[in-house]
C-alpha positions in Angstrom: 237.6 -115.3 41.1 237.2 -118.9 40.3 238.9 -120.1 37.1 235.8 -121.5 35.4 233.3 -118.9 33.9 229.9 -119.5 32.3 228.2 -117.4 29.7 225.0 -118.0 27.7 225.6 -121.8 28.3 229.2 -121.7 27.2 232.2 -122.4 29.6 235.7 -121.5 29.8 238.8 -122.1 32.3 240.8 -119.0 32.8 244.5 -119.7 32.4 247.6 -117.6 33.2 250.6 -117.3 30.8 253.8 -116.4 32.9 255.9 -115.3 30.1 253.5 -113.0 28.5 251.7 -112.0 31.7 248.2 -112.6 30.3 245.1 -114.3 31.1 243.6 -116.3 28.3 241.0 -119.0 27.5 238.9 -120.9 24.9 235.3 -121.8 24.7 235.2 -125.3 25.9 233.1 -128.1 24.5 232.6 -126.8 20.8 234.3 -128.0 17.7 235.4 -124.4 16.7 238.3 -122.8 18.3 237.3 -119.5 19.9 240.0 -117.8 22.1 240.3 -114.6 24.2 242.9 -112.9 26.2 243.1 -110.1 28.6 246.1 -108.4 30.5 243.7 -107.4 33.3 241.9 -109.8 35.7 239.2 -107.3 36.0 238.5 -107.4 32.3 239.0 -111.1 31.5 235.3 -112.1 32.1 234.2 -109.3 29.8 236.7 -110.6 27.0 235.0 -114.2 27.5 231.6 -112.7 27.2 232.7 -110.8 23.9 234.2 -114.0 22.6 230.9 -115.9 23.0 228.8 -112.9 21.5 231.3 -112.7 18.6 231.2 -116.3 18.0 227.3 -116.2 18.0 227.3 -113.3 15.8 229.7 -114.9 13.2 227.5 -118.0 13.1 224.5 -116.0 12.6 226.3 -114.1 9.7 227.3 -117.4 8.1 223.9 -118.8 8.7 225.3 -121.7 10.5 224.2 -123.2 13.9 226.4 -122.5 16.6 227.9 -125.6 18.1 226.1 -126.8 21.2 228.3 -127.1 24.1 227.5 -130.5 25.0 225.2 -132.8 23.1 224.8 -135.6 25.9 226.5 -138.1 23.7 230.3 -139.3 24.0 232.5 -142.2 23.7 234.4 -143.9 26.5 237.4 -146.1 26.2 237.6 -148.5 29.1 239.3 -151.8 29.6 237.3 -154.8 28.4 237.0 -156.3 31.9 235.2 -152.9 33.1 233.1 -152.9 30.0 232.1 -156.6 30.7 231.3 -155.8 34.3 229.4 -152.7 33.6 227.4 -154.6 31.1 226.8 -157.5 33.2 225.6 -155.1 36.1 223.2 -153.5 33.6 221.8 -156.8 32.5 221.4 -158.0 36.2 219.5 -154.7 37.0 217.3 -154.9 34.1 218.6 -151.7 32.4 220.9 -150.5 29.6 224.5 -150.1 29.6 223.9 -146.4 28.9 221.8 -146.0 32.0 224.2 -147.9 34.1 227.0 -145.7 33.0 225.0 -142.5 33.3 223.8 -143.3 36.9 227.7 -144.0 37.8 228.5 -140.5 36.5 225.7 -139.0 38.2 226.8 -140.5 41.6 230.4 -139.6 40.9 229.6 -136.0 40.2 227.5 -135.6 43.1 230.0 -137.1 45.5 232.7 -134.5 44.0 230.3 -131.7 44.5 229.6 -132.7 48.2 233.3 -133.0 48.7 234.1 -129.6 46.9 231.2 -127.7 48.8 233.0 -128.9 52.1 236.4 -127.9 51.1 235.9 -124.6 49.5 233.3 -122.4 48.0 233.1 -121.6 44.1 233.0 -117.8 43.5 231.9 -118.0 39.9 230.3 -121.3 39.4 227.2 -121.5 41.4 226.4 -125.2 41.7 222.9 -124.6 43.1 222.1 -122.6 40.1 223.0 -125.5 37.8 220.2 -127.9 36.8 219.9 -130.8 39.3 222.2 -133.6 38.4 220.0 -136.2 39.8 216.4 -137.0 38.7 213.8 -137.6 41.4 213.9 -141.3 40.7 217.6 -141.4 40.7 217.6 -140.2 44.4 215.9 -143.3 45.8 
């Protein structure tokens, strides 16, 4: 089993506690803290699904929107020299700093996926089933 699970658009990374001899995790990428655990590897995925379902049900009962896993907006702290270099490259390319950073991230993730596919196969995260990371215009 891979250590990363996906269910209803939510993700978790399964961890193992040696002292307590349990598998555990939390829903990643949301503001709320939602955790789960299992003594059985065979049942840990089911416990994750139950945690997600319980979270969604609680949000419904409280009449609040569940957190979206990732909004598409985040802040990155970099050295001023790197910030300046990226901004200058964007200016030279006639694009924005956001577009330049987004493209760099796309290329980095694509390179990682190519390397990972060669080195190992993912048993639980199907990269082919994920939305395409690169848009058609970015593949040129």
